[in-house]
N, C-alpha and C positions, 0 to 999 in steps of 0.2 A: 336400600330403600326402606322408608318407614312403613310400619305395618299397623293395622288396626288394633293389634294386641297390646301396643304400648300406649300408656297414658302419661299425661304431664304437659306442662306448658311448652316443652321443646320436642314433643313426640313427633312432630311433622318433619323433623330434620334428621338426616342421616350423616353420621360422622365416620370417616375412615381414619382410624387411629394408627399411625405409623410410629408412635413414640416409644421410647425406652427410658430407663432410669427413673427420674422423679419429676422434673419440671413439666415435661409434656404430659405424662399421665395425670398430674395434678390438674392441668387445664381441662383435659378430657373428662375427668371425674366430675367437675362442676356441671358439665353438660349432661352426662349420663344420669346423674342423680335427679335431674329435672325432666327425665323421660326421653332424651335423645336416643335414637337408634345407633348405637356405637358398635362398629365392627373393628375389632382389634386385629391388625395384620402382623403376623409373626413369621420369622424365618423357620422353615421346616427343620425339625431336629433341635431347635433351641428351646430348652426347658428352663432357662434362667428366669429368675424373679426380678423384682425391683431391686436394683443395686445387687448386693450379695445375699439377699434374702431367699429362703426356699420358696418354691411356688405356693405351697400351702401355709407359708409363714405369715405372721401378722402384717408385715409391710405390703406384700403383694396382694393379700386379700383385701386390705383396706384401700389400696390404690386402684385396683382394677375391677371393683364390683360393677354390676350393671352393664357388662359388655359381653358381646359374643366374640369368639376367637376363631380366626381362620389362619392357616399357614400358607405362605406365598413367597416364593423365591424371587425377589426383585432384582437379583443379579442375573437372571435369565431373561432373554427377550420375551419368552412366553409369559413369564410372571408379570412383566411390565404391561403386556397387552391385557392381561386379566385386570390389573389395577386400572388401566385406562378405561376399560369397559365399565368398571364400577364407578369411576369418576364421572362418567357421562351424566349420571343421575344423582350423584352425591351432592350434598350441600356444603360440607366442610371436609377438608383434609388437614390433619395436624401432624407435624413432624418436628423432630429436634435433632436432625443430623447436623454434622458440621456443614457450613454453607456450600462447599463444593460438591458434597456427596450427592445431593439430589440432582444436580446438573449432570454429574457423571452417570447416574442411573437413568436419566431421561424422565424424571418425574417432578421437575421443578414447576413453579407457578406458570411461567410463560408457556411451557409446553402444555400443561393441563388446562389452562384457560382457553386454548384453541379448541379443545374438546368440549369444554363446558364453561362458557363465559360467565355463568352464575356462580361458579365455585368460589368459596371463601377458603383461601389457602393460608394456614396459620403455622408460623415457624418460631421456635425458640432456639437460641444459640447461646454460647458463653458470653460473647462480647459484641455481637451485631452481625448482620448479614454482609457487611462490607467494612472497610477501614483497616488500619494497620494490624489489628489483633484478631481479625475475623476468622482466621484459620487456626487459631490456638484452641487446644482442647479446653472446654469449659468445665469447671468444677466449683461446687458451691463455696467451699472454703476459700478458694483463690479469689472468687468474686467478692466474698465478705471482706477480704483484705483490701482489694483494689477499690471497693466502693467507699471505704472509710469507716465501715461499721466496726471493724475490729479495733480501730484506733480510739473509739469512744466507749468500748465495752470493756469491763473489768475495773479493777482498783488502780488508782494512780501509782505509778512506779513499778507495777508488777508485769508490765509488758502487755502486748495486744492479747485480746481474748475473743474467740469465736462465739457466736450465739449457740445455744444448746439444741437448736434444730437446724435443718437445711433451709434457712430462711430465704436464701437466694432462689433456690429451686421453687419453693412454695410461692414466693412473691411473683416470680415470673409466670408461673402457671396460672395464678389468679388474674394477673393483668392480661394474660393472653386470652383467657376465657371471656373477660370483659370486652376485649377487642373483637373477639369472634361474634359475640352477641350484638355488639354495635354494628359490625359489618353486615350481619344478617338483617338488622333493622334498616340500614341504609339501602340494602338490596331491594327491600320492599318498595322503595321510592324510585330507584334507578334501574332495577332489573339486572344490575351487574354485580358480580362478586369483586373481591379485591384481595390483595396480599396483606395479611396482618402479621406483624413480627414484634418480638421483644427479645431481650437477652437478660441473663442473670445480672450482668453489670448494671444495665439501665434500670431494671426493676428494683434492685437494691438501692440505688441512688434515689429513685423516686420514693421508696419506702422510708428513707432517712428523713424526709420531710423537714421538720423545723430545724433539725441538726444540720442538714445540708443548706437550708436557707440562712443559717447563721453565717455561712461563708459567702454564698452568692449574693446575699443582700448587704451584709455588714462587714464582710471580709474578716470575720472572727473564726478562729480555728478552735473547735470544741475539743475538750480533752476528756480523759477518763474520770469518772466520779463514783465508780462502784455502784452500790445500790441506792445512792442518793439521787434525787432528781437533779438533772443538770442545771436547772434554772430556779426551781422553787423549793425553798426549805422552810420548815423541816418536812420533807417527804422522802421516805425511804424505808429500809428494813431495820427494825429495832429489836434488840434482844429482850426476851421475856424470861420468866422463871423456868419455862420448859421448851424454849425454842425461839422462833422469831415471828414477828408480824410486820405487815406493811401498814404504815400510817401516813396519811396525807394531811398535814397540818399547816399548810402555808397560807399566806394572805389573811383573809378575815376568819379563817379557821384556827389561826394560832391562839387567840384568846380562849376559844372553846377547849382546845387541847390542853392549855395550861390549867384551866379550871378543873378538868377531869384528872389531870396528873397531880393537882394540888401544888402547883409551882407558879403562883402569881408573880413571884419575883422575876421570872424570865421575861415578862411583858415589859418591865421597865429597865431591865438590865441594859447598860449602854452598848453591849456587844450584839444585842438582839432586838433593838427597839424598832427597826424597820426591815423590810424584806431584803434590802441590799446588804445590811449588816448580818442578817441571818445566813445569807448566802456566803458571805466572806468568812464568817466564823462557824461554818457548818460543822467542823469536826468537834469543836468544843460543845456546840449545841446538841449534837447527837449524844455525846457523852453525858450531858446533863439530863437529857430525856431518858436515856437507858438506866440511869441511876434509879429512876422511878419504875420504868416498865419491867425491869428485871426482878422486881419484888412480887409480881403476880403472874398468873398463867396467861398463855395466849388467849384461851377461850374467855377468860374474865375480861381482858382488855378489849377484845373484839366486841363483846356484848356492850360494855359500858361506853366505849368510844362511839360506836355506831348509834347508840341510844342518844348521845349528845350531838349527833349530826356531823361527827368527824369520820371521814372515810377510813376504814380499817378492815383488814382481812388477814386470814391465816396464810401461811406459805406451805403449801401442800406437797407431799410426794404424790406420784401418779395414782397410786391405789386410793389415796385419800381424796383426790380430785373426783373420781367417779363414785365415791361413797357419799359425797356432799349432797344434802337434800335439794339444793337449788340446781345443781348439775343434773341430778336425777329428774327433777321437774322439767328441765330443758330438753331432756331426752338425748343427751349427747353421745350415748352408746346405742347404736341402731342394730336391731337383731336381723340376722339373715341365716338361712340354712345352707350348709355345704354338704355335698354328697359324702365326703370322706371325713370331714371334721365335725359334722353334726351341727347343732345350733350354736352359732358364734355371734359375736357383736363386732361391729366396725365403728369408726368414728363418724358421727353424724355431720350433716351440713351445718355451716356456721351462719346461715340466714334462713328465715322462714317467710313464706307467703301465706296470707290468711286464707286465700281461696283455693290454692293449688299446692298441696304439700309435696316436698321431695319424697322419693321412695327408694329404699334399697331393695330392689326387686330380686336380684340374683347375686350369688357369691362370685368371686373372680373365677373365670373359666380355666380349664386345662387347655394346653395349646392345641389349636386346630379342631376342637370338638364340634365346632359349628361349620366346618368347611363345606361339607356337602349341602347343608341347609342353606347357607348364604349363597353359594354359587348357583344353586338351583333357583333362588330368587332372581338371579341375574340372567337366567335363561340357559344355563349350562345343563346339558343332558347328562344322565348317569354315565353314558359311554364317554363323553368328553371329560367328565370329572375323573373317571378311571384312567384316561390317557394322560391327563395332567399329573396324576399321582404317580403313574408308572415312570414319567419323565422327570420326577422329583421337582416339579414346578410347585406342587402343593404337598 
């Protein structure tokens, strides 16, 4: 149940978090950062972190901030009864079990909606709640391959390439969070909750956007183009005297780019005189541009090209990202205090509200540190809590 101590636009909502790994916790993090009362429910004795990370490591601390943790054995009937008691007044339950697991445990949507018709039950799976692949184990890289993402990532002829992040997990988490908030808004009209679901596969296909549309609309199969833009050239990564920069010089930006580079001949060259030809002859065009860009430093080109209105930027390593003055201005490293780690920073939210800022209120908790506190809020007496602990329910 939400308390008066919590502030933020979602402070009136209580979320029961049954998730593990990355996709589910990503969804819950969107809600907890905006003030939701999130209760993370973990198995007794389980000290594991997000994926293979240590509990006090960067991944877990980043993923599970702003939560309280209780331990609860959902494989026991007593543990399920505790969850059901909590579900009576909860607003949202989030889980990312394989589809059959929640039914086997007796904590599926149909069961819990009988207890609380207002509950918004949110699920993430690898491939969907039903269908021929529903019981397959879901893994981000497998979904990247099946979604088509790996077939369009990387250089031509070098084979498929995964994205450098768990983009399927992250996409599914963000889509699920959007679905949860949408269902909560709908509940204000109808008074009823509903089941919200997504999967790594469908979230990634949705994220492919224009690349997927090239097939469903025009029956065109996109291929790999490396760092070049798949449609608009010259847009991509170009070598400089000390590294690489990104330049977007397509369309009406091409004359500006040629002016800054000092290559007016490219404008009238028969191979580059319109956007279709620049796309067709992309390799030669990149080589011609790099003959100029490789003579000066990245910083020099970034300054001059942006000054001429041609989008251009450095290609950073991670330490350089967070040293950049614009990134620092955006506040993308959010401070929080951890009892053992001291003052640390986690990755900030990717969206801002002018009137109600997100807050990183607390670091990720140790397992079960809030069990007595939370169960007390649900009416359990100290004696009942002691009995549950003795029976290994908590």
